[in-house]
C-alpha positions in Angstrom: 86.0 112.6 111.3 89.5 114.1 110.6 90.4 113.9 114.3 89.7 110.2 114.5 92.6 107.9 113.8 93.0 104.2 113.1 96.0 102.0 112.7 95.8 99.0 110.3 98.4 96.3 110.9 99.3 94.5 107.6 99.1 95.6 104.0 97.7 92.5 102.5 94.4 92.5 100.6 92.3 92.7 103.7 94.3 95.6 105.3 94.4 97.6 102.1 90.6 97.4 101.6 90.1 98.3 105.2 92.4 101.3 104.8 90.7 102.6 101.7 87.2 102.4 103.1 88.2 104.0 106.4 90.1 106.8 104.6 87.1 107.3 102.3 85.0 107.8 105.4 87.3 110.8 106.3 89.2 108.9 109.0 93.0 109.3 109.5 94.5 105.9 108.6 98.0 104.6 108.9 99.0 101.1 107.7 102.1 99.4 109.0 103.5 96.6 107.0 106.5 94.5 108.1 107.6 93.6 104.6 109.1 95.9 102.0 106.1 95.7 99.7 102.3 95.4 99.9 100.3 92.2 99.1 100.7 89.7 101.9 100.5 86.3 100.3 99.7 87.8 96.9 103.2 88.6 95.7 105.1 88.6 92.4 108.9 88.4 92.0 109.9 90.5 89.1 113.4 90.0 87.7 115.2 89.5 84.5 112.1 90.1 82.5 110.1 87.4 84.3 107.0 87.7 86.5 107.1 84.9 89.0 103.9 84.8 91.1 104.5 83.4 94.6 102.5 80.2 94.3 100.1 79.5 91.4 97.5 82.2 92.1 94.8 83.5 89.8 91.9 86.0 90.0 88.3 84.9 89.8 86.7 87.8 88.0 83.2 86.9 89.2 84.0 87.4 92.8 81.7 90.2 94.1 84.5 92.0 96.0 86.8 91.9 92.9 84.1 93.8 91.0 83.6 96.2 93.9 87.2 97.0 94.7 89.3 96.6 91.5 89.5 98.3 88.2 89.8 95.2 86.0 90.5 97.1 82.8 93.4 98.9 84.5 94.8 95.5 85.6 95.0 94.5 81.9 93.9 90.9 82.6 95.0 87.9 80.6 92.4 85.1 80.8 92.6 81.3 80.8 90.3 79.3 78.6 87.5 77.6 80.6 88.0 74.0 81.8 91.3 72.2 81.7 93.3 69.5 79.9 93.3 66.2 81.7 96.8 64.7 81.2 98.3 61.2 81.8 101.2 59.4 80.2 100.6 59.3 76.5 97.2 60.9 76.6 95.7 64.4 76.9 92.0 65.4 76.6 90.2 68.7 77.0 87.2 69.1 79.3 85.7 72.6 79.0 82.4 74.4 79.6 80.4 74.2 76.4 78.3 77.2 77.4 81.3 79.5 77.8 83.7 77.8 75.4 81.7 76.6 72.3 84.9 76.1 70.4 85.8 73.2 72.7 82.4 71.5 72.5 83.5 68.7 70.2 86.7 67.9 72.1 84.8 67.9 75.4 82.1 65.7 74.1 84.7 63.2 72.9 86.6 63.3 76.2 86.4 59.7 77.4 88.0 60.5 80.8 84.5 61.7 81.9 81.2 60.0 81.1 78.3 61.6 79.4 76.3 61.2 82.6 78.9 63.1 84.6 78.9 65.8 82.0 75.2 66.2 82.3 75.4 66.2 86.1 78.0 69.0 85.9 75.5 71.1 83.9 72.8 70.4 86.6 75.3 71.3 89.3 76.1 74.5 87.6 72.4 75.4 87.4 72.1 74.6 91.1 75.0 76.8 92.4 74.2 79.7 90.1 70.6 79.7 91.4 71.8 80.3 95.0 72.2 83.7 96.5 75.7 84.6 97.6 74.7 84.8 101.2 73.3 81.2 101.1 76.5 79.5 100.1 78.2 79.3 103.5 75.0 78.3 105.4 73.3 75.0 105.9 74.6 71.4 106.2 78.2 71.0 105.4 80.3 68.0 104.2 83.5 67.3 102.3 83.7 68.0 98.6 84.2 64.3 98.0 81.0 63.4 99.9 79.1 66.2 98.3 80.0 65.0 94.8 79.1 61.4 95.8 75.7 62.6 96.8 75.3 64.2 93.5 76.0 60.8 91.9 79.3 61.7 90.1 81.5 58.7 89.2 84.8 57.9 90.9 86.5 58.3 87.5 85.2 61.9 87.2 86.2 62.8 90.7 89.7 61.4 90.5 90.6 62.4 86.9 89.2 65.9 86.9 87.9 67.3 90.2 90.8 66.1 92.4 93.6 67.8 90.5 91.5 70.8 89.5 90.2 71.5 93.0 93.5 70.4 94.3 94.8 73.6 92.6 92.1 75.8 94.2 91.9 74.4 97.7 95.5 72.8 97.8 93.7 69.7 98.9 93.6 66.9 96.3 92.0 64.6 98.8 88.8 66.8 98.5 88.3 66.9 102.3 87.7 70.6 102.1 84.2 72.0 102.9 81.7 71.8 100.1 80.8 75.4 100.8 84.1 76.4 99.2 83.4 74.1 96.2 79.9 75.7 95.7 81.2 79.3 95.9 84.1 78.8 93.6 82.1 76.6 91.1 79.6 79.4 90.9 82.4 81.9 90.2 83.9 79.7 87.5 80.5 79.5 85.9 79.9 83.2 85.9 83.3 84.6 85.2 86.8 84.0 84.1 90.1 82.9 85.7 92.8 85.5 84.9 96.1 87.1 85.9 97.1 90.7 85.4 99.7 91.3 82.7 102.1 92.6 85.3 101.6 89.7 87.7 99.4 89.0 90.6 101.1 91.7 92.7 99.4 94.3 90.5 96.2 93.6 92.5 97.5 94.7 95.9 99.5 97.5 94.2 96.2 98.9 92.8 94.5 98.5 96.1 97.4 100.4 97.8 97.2 103.2 95.2 93.4 103.5 95.9 94.0 103.6 99.6 96.7 106.3 99.3 94.4 108.3 96.9 91.7 108.1 99.6 94.1 109.5 102.1 95.6 106.5 103.9 99.3 106.4 104.7 101.2 103.1 104.1 104.5 102.5 105.9 106.5 99.6 104.7 109.3 97.7 106.5 107.6 98.7 109.8 106.6 95.7 111.9 104.1 96.1 114.8 105.4 94.6 118.0 102.5 95.1 120.4 99.0 96.5 120.8 97.5 97.7 124.1 93.8 98.5 124.4 93.1 100.7 127.4 89.4 101.1 126.8 89.5 104.6 125.5 91.9 104.0 122.7 94.9 101.8 121.6 98.6 102.1 121.8 100.5 100.5 119.0 104.3 99.9 119.3 106.2 99.4 116.1 109.9 98.8 115.6 110.6 102.6 115.6 107.7 104.4 117.4 104.7 104.2 119.7 101.4 105.5 118.3 98.1 106.3 120.0 95.0 105.7 118.0 91.2 105.4 118.5 91.2 101.8 117.2 93.4 99.2 115.4 92.6 96.7 112.7 94.8 93.6 112.8 95.1 92.4 109.2 98.2 90.2 109.4 98.7 86.5 108.7 96.8 84.1 111.1 99.8 83.3 113.2 100.8 86.9 113.8 97.2 87.9 114.3 96.8 85.3 117.0 100.0 86.6 118.8 98.8 90.2 118.7 95.2 89.6 119.7 95.2 86.3 121.6 92.0 85.3 119.7 92.2 81.5 119.9 89.5 81.0 117.2 91.8 82.3 114.4 92.7 79.1 112.4 96.4 78.3 112.2 96.3 74.8 110.5 97.8 75.3 107.1 97.6 74.0 103.6 101.1 74.1 102.0 102.5 74.0 98.5 105.6 74.5 96.4 105.6 76.2 93.0 108.5 75.8 90.6 109.1 78.1 87.6 110.9 77.0 84.5 111.9 78.4 81.1 112.0 76.8 77.7 113.2 78.3 74.4 110.3 80.0 72.7 108.2 77.6 70.8 109.5 74.5 72.6 106.8 74.6 75.4 103.8 72.4 75.0 100.7 74.0 73.3 98.2 74.1 76.2 95.5 76.2 74.5 95.6 78.6 77.5 94.4 75.8 79.8 95.7 74.2 83.0 97.3 70.8 82.6 95.8 68.5 85.3 97.8 65.5 86.4 95.4 62.6 86.3 98.1 60.0 86.5 100.0 61.1 89.5 99.9 63.7 92.3 103.3 65.2 91.7 103.1 67.8 90.3 99.4 68.4 90.6 99.2 71.0 87.8 101.5 72.4 85.1 100.8 75.7 83.4 102.3 77.5 80.4 102.0 81.0 81.8 103.3 82.7 78.6 100.5 81.0 76.6 98.1 83.0 78.7 100.2 86.1 79.6 103.1 86.6 77.2 104.3 89.5 79.5 105.3 86.9 82.1 108.6 86.2 80.3 111.1 87.8 77.9 110.1 87.3 74.2 112.6 84.5 73.5 111.4 82.0 76.1 108.3 80.4 77.5 107.6 80.3 81.2 106.0 77.2 82.8 105.2 76.6 86.4 104.3 73.4 88.3 102.6 73.2 91.6 103.2 70.5 94.2 100.8 70.0 97.1 101.2 69.1 100.7 103.5 69.7 103.6 105.8 66.8 102.7 107.0 68.5 99.5 108.3 71.5 101.4 111.5 69.5 102.2 111.9 68.0 98.7 115.0 69.3 96.9 114.6 71.7 94.0 116.4 69.3 91.8 114.0 66.4 92.7 111.0 68.6 92.0 112.4 69.7 88.6 113.1 66.0 87.7 109.5 65.1 88.5 108.2 67.9 86.3 110.5 67.0 83.4 109.5 63.3 83.5 105.8 64.2 83.8 105.9 66.5 80.8 107.9 63.8 78.8 105.1 61.3 79.6 102.4 63.7 78.5 104.1 64.9 75.4 106.2 61.9 74.2 107.0 63.5 70.9 108.6 66.6 72.4 111.9 67.1 74.1 112.2 68.8 77.5 116.0 68.6 77.7 116.1 72.4 77.6 113.7 72.8 80.6 115.6 75.0 83.1 114.5 75.8 86.6 114.3 79.6 87.4 112.9 79.7 90.9 111.3 77.5 93.6 108.7 79.1 96.0 108.0 77.1 99.1 104.9 78.3 100.8 104.2 76.7 104.2 101.0 78.7 104.8 99.3 79.2 101.5 95.7 78.8 102.9 94.2 77.9 106.2 92.7 74.4 106.3 89.0 74.4 105.6 87.4 71.1 106.7 83.6 70.8 106.9 82.2 73.0 109.6 85.2 75.2 110.0 83.4 78.3 108.7 81.0 78.2 111.6 83.9 78.5 114.1 85.8 81.4 112.5 86.1 84.6 114.5 84.2 87.7 113.3 85.8 91.1 113.0 84.9 92.1 116.6 86.3 88.9 118.2 89.2 90.6 119.8 86.9 92.9 121.8 87.3 96.6 122.7 88.9 98.7 120.1 90.8 96.0 118.3 89.3 94.5 115.1 90.2 91.7 112.8 90.5 91.7 109.0 91.7 88.6 107.2 90.3 85.8 105.1 90.3 83.7 108.3 87.1 85.7 109.3 85.4 84.6 106.1 87.0 81.8 104.0 90.4 81.3 102.4 90.4 83.3 99.2 90.9 86.7 97.6 87.2 87.2 97.9 87.3 86.3 101.6 90.2 88.6 102.3 88.7 91.6 100.6 85.3 91.0 102.1 86.8 90.9 105.6 88.4 94.3 105.0 85.0 95.8 104.1 83.4 94.2 107.1 86.1 95.5 109.5 85.8 99.1 108.1 82.0 99.0 108.4 82.0 97.6 111.9 84.6 100.1 113.1 82.6 103.1 111.8 79.4 101.8 113.3 81.0 101.1 116.7 83.3 104.1 117.2 82.3 106.9 115.0 
């Protein structure tokens, strides 16, 4: 198939997986990316010895596409402990998975934020979701996460103190109005694998995918935005900022807004979930001992979570400091000043750790992310476009054809490559 050519627009996770799989099928592939680096929404700012992920992002090692596309050993992963620490002023308590974290069994049993009945229901829910086939998760009756947990009989205390902040971090939706399909899929992944970050930051993931794509034969051109796509029935013409290219087909793997502009596919979801992540440093040893777990804010919504990144991945900061980050949810925080968000984090930490001083907490960076995920209310996944929705020789690859996640993005890339090969070659 050396004479066949495909253009991939966008070098995020979906586009990179598409490119590698097409190149491996002996197709001439060129990827055009408007930014100066690969990764799309999965980016890491590296400066001054710090690795500052854009948004609090983590890798679920049990995702099937993660296992299929990534060399996890080469990523040199640093893993979080299962569960989390539920925090409120003057009180902290660990809630973990006793099956995967036996060392935390006693503290989890003693955790009075969650009743024994809720703990037993959690084990039953784990058995339920791990017994499902992967292809069953996004089928059948849908409802919100909150209604789903109510049907299971979980108490309001459990939902508000643990699930709301924990899944607020995953879905960017502390109200738990997100589809229960997302809850079931991620709960299964949490039960079967770990949450981790690469030692070099989350951008190591797309960089590895880009290396794999290049090794397979794909060309990746950075700082090269695509302006238009014309499908004449026999092929496509792609116009970039510097050239016009003829190809047999094109795969649009951009963000939802740009994909809509390029393809005019109205089914692409553009309603967003937003967040702001702030990064801070503290002198080494002054940061709270989190035991490599997330700190969930059970007393307030702002910030939703705080994480000591150097407790998990010491490589994220120079040796003489600890790196913390705090995540704030919702569109309304996008306009909050960096100073105000820093003040909230400092006051929250002082409430959780009244015997420690946080006077030395210093803000390094603030990342405001208007479109971190697309909104996923119940029923949305039945309305998402498939990879052939644009028609003709234009294909879609993006998590918005699956569900908003690293798994969804990478799976969409595989689907686009497979569909294109079947249809055209």
